[in-house]
LUMDOPA-868366 format. One line per 3 residues: their letters; for each residue z, x, y of N, C-alpha, C. Coordinates in steps of 0.2 Angstrom, whole numbers. Example, Ala and Ser with C-alpha at 12.3 -4.5 7.8 and 13.67 -1.06 7.14 Angstrom:
AS = 39 66 -28 39 62 -22 39 66 -16 | 35 64 -11 36 68 -5 39 64 0
This chain:
XXX = 168 89 -2 161 87 -1 159 84 -8 | 161 87 -14 159 84 -20 160 77 -21 | 166 75 -18 168 68 -19 163 63 -15
XXX = 161 66 -9 156 62 -5 150 61 -8 | 147 66 -12 141 66 -16 142 61 -21 | 147 61 -25 148 56 -30 149 49 -28
XXX = 152 48 -22 152 41 -19 145 39 -17 | 141 43 -14 134 42 -13 130 40 -19 | 131 43 -24 128 42 -30 129 35 -33
XXX = 136 33 -33 138 27 -35 135 21 -30 | 135 22 -24 132 17 -19 125 16 -20 | 121 22 -21 114 21 -22 113 17 -29
XXX = 117 19 -34 116 15 -40 117 7 -39 | 122 6 -36 124 -1 -34 118 -4 -30 | 116 -1 -25 110 -3 -21 104 -4 -25
XXX = 102 0 -29 96 0 -33 96 -6 -38 | 102 -7 -41 103 -13 -46 102 -19 -42 | 106 -20 -36 105 -27 -33 98 -28 -30
XXX = 95 -23 -27 89 -23 -24 84 -25 -29 | 84 -22 -35 79 -24 -40 80 -31 -42 | 86 -34 -43 88 -41 -45 85 -45 -39
XXX = 85 -44 -33 82 -48 -28 75 -48 -28 | 72 -42 -29 65 -41 -29 61 -44 -35 | 65 -43 -41 62 -46 -47 63 -53 -48
XXX = 69 -55 -47 71 -62 -49 72 -67 -43 | 72 -64 -37 73 -68 -31 80 -70 -30 | 85 -66 -33 92 -68 -33 95 -66 -26
XXX = 96 -72 -22 98 -71 -15 105 -68 -15 | 110 -69 -19 116 -66 -19 116 -58 -20 | 111 -56 -24 110 -49 -25 107 -46 -19
XXX = 103 -49 -15 101 -47 -9 106 -46 -4 | 111 -51 -4 116 -50 1 121 -44 -1 | 122 -43 -7 126 -37 -10 122 -31 -8
XXX = 115 -30 -9 111 -24 -7 112 -23 0 | 111 -28 4 112 -26 12 119 -24 13 | 124 -26 10 131 -24 12 132 -17 9
XXX = 129 -15 4 129 -8 1 125 -4 5 | 120 -6 8 116 -2 12 119 0 19 | 124 -4 21 128 -2 27 133 3 25
XXX = 136 2 19 141 7 16 137 14 15 | 131 14 13 127 20 12 126 24 18 | 124 20 24 123 23 30 130 26 33
XXX = 135 23 32 142 26 34 143 32 30 | 142 32 23 144 38 19 139 44 21 | 133 42 22 128 48 24 130 51 30
XXX = 133 47 35 135 50 42 141 55 40 | 146 52 36 151 56 34 149 63 31 | 145 62 26 142 68 22 139 73 27
XXX = 135 70 32 132 75 37 137 79 41 | 142 75 43 148 79 47 151 84 43 | 153 83 36 156 87 32 151 93 31
XXX = 145 92 29 140 97 28 139 102 34 | 139 99 40 138 104 46 144 108 46 | 150 105 45 156 109 46 157 115 40
XXX = 154 113 35 154 118 29 149 124 30 | 144 122 34 139 127 35 141 132 41 | 146 130 45 148 135 50 152 141 48
């Protein structure tokens, strides 16, 4: 589970960086990267939720 948390931390950092580039500078490529990472974050959160529920049982 620790690995999943570290992965989420890295994904959030990448998302924050690219989203800020798009918002501040209007960088369209950064916006595309941020959207791609947001889908990966969604998948990772679902996996984390599944593992977390199993660990709680």
